[in-house]
KETORVEX-392031 format. One line per 3 residues: number of its first residue (from 0); for each residue x, y, z of N, C-alpha, C, CB. Coordinates in steps of 0.2 Angstrom, whole numbers, plus 5000, padded with zeros to 4 digits. Atoms other than C-alpha are relative to their C-alpha. Glycine has a CB too. Layout:
% KETORVEX-392031
NUM> X,Y,Z,X,Y,Z,X,Y,Z,X,Y,Z; ...
***
This chain:
% KETORVEX-392031
0> 5004,4994,5000,5000,5000,5000,5004,5006,5000,4995,5000,5006; 4996,4994,5000,5006,5018,4997,5001,5003,5007,4996,5005,4995; 4999,4996,4994,5012,5030,5010,4993,5004,5002,5006,5004,5000
3> 5006,4997,4998,4998,5039,5020,5000,5007,4996,5000,5002,5007; 5000,4993,5004,5004,5056,5011,4997,4999,4993,5007,5003,5000; 5003,5001,5007,5000,5048,4994,4993,4998,5000,5004,4994,4997
6> 5008,5002,5000,4983,5041,5000,4997,5007,5001,4999,4996,5006; 5003,4994,4999,4979,5059,5006,4999,5004,4993,5004,5004,5005; 5000,4997,5006,4983,5066,4989,4994,4997,4995,5007,5000,4996
9> 5005,5004,5004,4973,5052,4980,4993,5000,5002,5003,4993,5000; 5007,5001,4997,4958,5052,4992,4997,5007,5002,5000,4995,5005; 5002,4993,4998,4956,5071,4995,4993,5001,4996,5005,5005,4999
12> 5006,4998,5004,4943,5073,4981,4994,4995,5003,5001,4998,4993; 5005,5004,4998,4933,5058,4988,4998,5003,5007,5003,4993,5001; 5002,4997,4994,4933,5066,5005,4995,5006,4999,5006,5002,5004
15> 5004,4994,5001,4926,5082,4998,4993,4998,4997,5003,5005,4995; 5006,5002,5003,4913,5072,4988,4995,4997,5005,5001,4994,4995; 5004,5003,4994,4907,5063,5004,4997,5006,5004,5005,4996,5005
18> 5003,4994,4996,4905,5080,5013,4994,5003,4996,5006,5005,5001; 5005,4997,5004,4895,5086,4998,4994,4995,5000,5002,5001,4993; 5006,5005,5000,4884,5070,4998,4996,5000,5006,5003,4993,4998
21> 5003,4999,4994,4880,5073,5016,4997,5006,5001,5005,4998,5006; 5003,4993,4999,4875,5091,5013,5003,5004,5006,4992,5000,5000; 4996,4996,4995,4888,5098,5025,5002,5006,4997,5006,4995,5003
24> 4998,4994,5003,4890,5116,5022,5004,5004,5006,4994,5004,4998; 4997,4996,4994,4896,5122,5040,5005,4995,5002,4995,5002,5005; 4995,5003,4997,4912,5117,5048,5003,4995,4995,4998,4996,5006
27> 4997,5004,5005,4919,5109,5032,5007,4997,5002,5000,5003,4993; 4993,5002,4998,4937,5109,5038,5000,4995,5006,5003,5006,5003; 5001,5005,4994,4931,5099,5054,4999,4993,4997,4995,5002,5005
30> 5002,5006,5003,4923,5086,5043,5005,4997,4995,4993,5001,4996; 4994,5003,5004,4938,5085,5031,5005,4997,5004,5003,5007,4996; 4995,5003,4995,4949,5082,5046,4997,4993,5002,5001,5004,5006
33> 5004,5006,4998,4936,5068,5051,5001,4995,4995,4993,5001,5002; 4999,5004,5005,4938,5061,5034,5007,4997,4999,4998,5003,4993; 4993,5002,5000,4957,5061,5035,5001,4995,5005,5004,5006,5000
36> 4999,5005,4995,4956,5052,5051,4997,4993,4998,4997,5003,5007; 5003,5007,5002,4944,5039,5044,5005,4997,4995,4994,5002,4997; 4996,5003,5005,4956,5037,5029,5006,4996,5004,5003,5005,4995
39> 4994,5003,4997,4971,5034,5041,4998,4993,5004,5002,5005,5005; 5003,5006,4996,4960,5021,5052,4999,4995,4995,4994,5002,5004; 5002,5005,5005,4954,5013,5036,5007,4997,4997,4996,5003,4994
42> 4994,5003,5002,4972,5011,5030,5004,4995,5005,5005,5006,4998; 4998,5005,4995,4977,5003,5046,4997,4994,5001,5000,5004,5007; 5004,5006,4999,4963,4991,5047,4999,4996,4994,4994,5002,5004
45> 5002,5003,5006,4962,4986,5029,5003,4993,4999,5001,5004,4994; 4997,5006,5002,4964,4968,5024,4999,4998,4993,4996,4994,5004; 5000,5000,5007,4968,4966,5006,4997,4993,4997,5008,4999,4997
48> 5003,5006,5003,4961,4948,5005,4992,5001,5000,5001,4995,5005; 5008,4999,5000,4943,4956,5008,4997,5004,4995,4999,5002,5007; 5003,4996,5006,4941,4967,4993,5005,5006,4999,4994,5003,5003
51> 4996,4994,5003,4946,4984,4986,5000,5006,5005,4996,5003,4994; 4999,4994,4995,4953,4998,4997,4996,5006,4999,5008,5002,5000; 5004,4994,5001,4944,5012,4988,4993,4999,5003,5000,5002,4993
54> 5007,5001,4997,4927,5005,4993,5000,5000,5007,4997,4993,4997; 4999,5000,4993,4933,5001,5010,5001,5007,5003,5005,4995,5002; 4998,4994,4997,4940,5018,5013,4994,5005,4999,5006,5003,4996
57> 5006,4996,5001,4924,5027,5006,4995,4998,5005,4997,4998,4993; 5005,5002,4995,4913,5017,5017,5002,5002,5007,4998,4993,5000; 4997,4998,4994,4924,5020,5032,5000,5008,5001,5007,4998,5001
60> 5000,4993,4999,4926,5039,5029,4993,5003,5001,5004,5003,4994; 5006,4998,5000,4908,5041,5026,4996,4999,5007,4995,4997,4994; 5003,5002,4993,4903,5032,5042,5003,5004,5005,5002,4993,5001
63> 4997,4995,4995,4915,5043,5052,4997,5006,5000,5008,5000,4999; 5003,4994,5001,4907,5058,5045,4993,5000,5002,5001,5003,4993; 5006,5001,4998,4890,5052,5048,4999,5000,5008,4996,4994,4997
66> 5000,5000,4993,4894,5048,5066,5001,5007,5003,5006,4995,5003; 4999,4993,4998,4901,5066,5068,4994,5005,4999,5006,5003,4995; 5006,4996,5001,4884,5073,5062,4995,4999,5005,4997,4999,4993
69> 5005,5002,4995,4874,5064,5075,5001,5004,5006,5001,4993,5001; 5000,4997,4994,4869,5074,5090,5002,4996,5006,4994,5004,5001; 4997,5004,4994,4878,5068,5106,4995,5001,5006,5007,5002,5001
***
């Protein structure tokens, strides 16, 4: 797998697309950071035998952002 810096460059557009798809317009920087944390966690826990990383990363990052939206 690539270095995390390479993943950030490659998946930055996906993070912004997730933010758009969730209709997030306030605190975009916070949700972008949440997406980056999700990307890092996805890279750490990914098992290559179980499928494609891009699908796993997308689901993981979107899930992290949805959790961030939920009121506590």
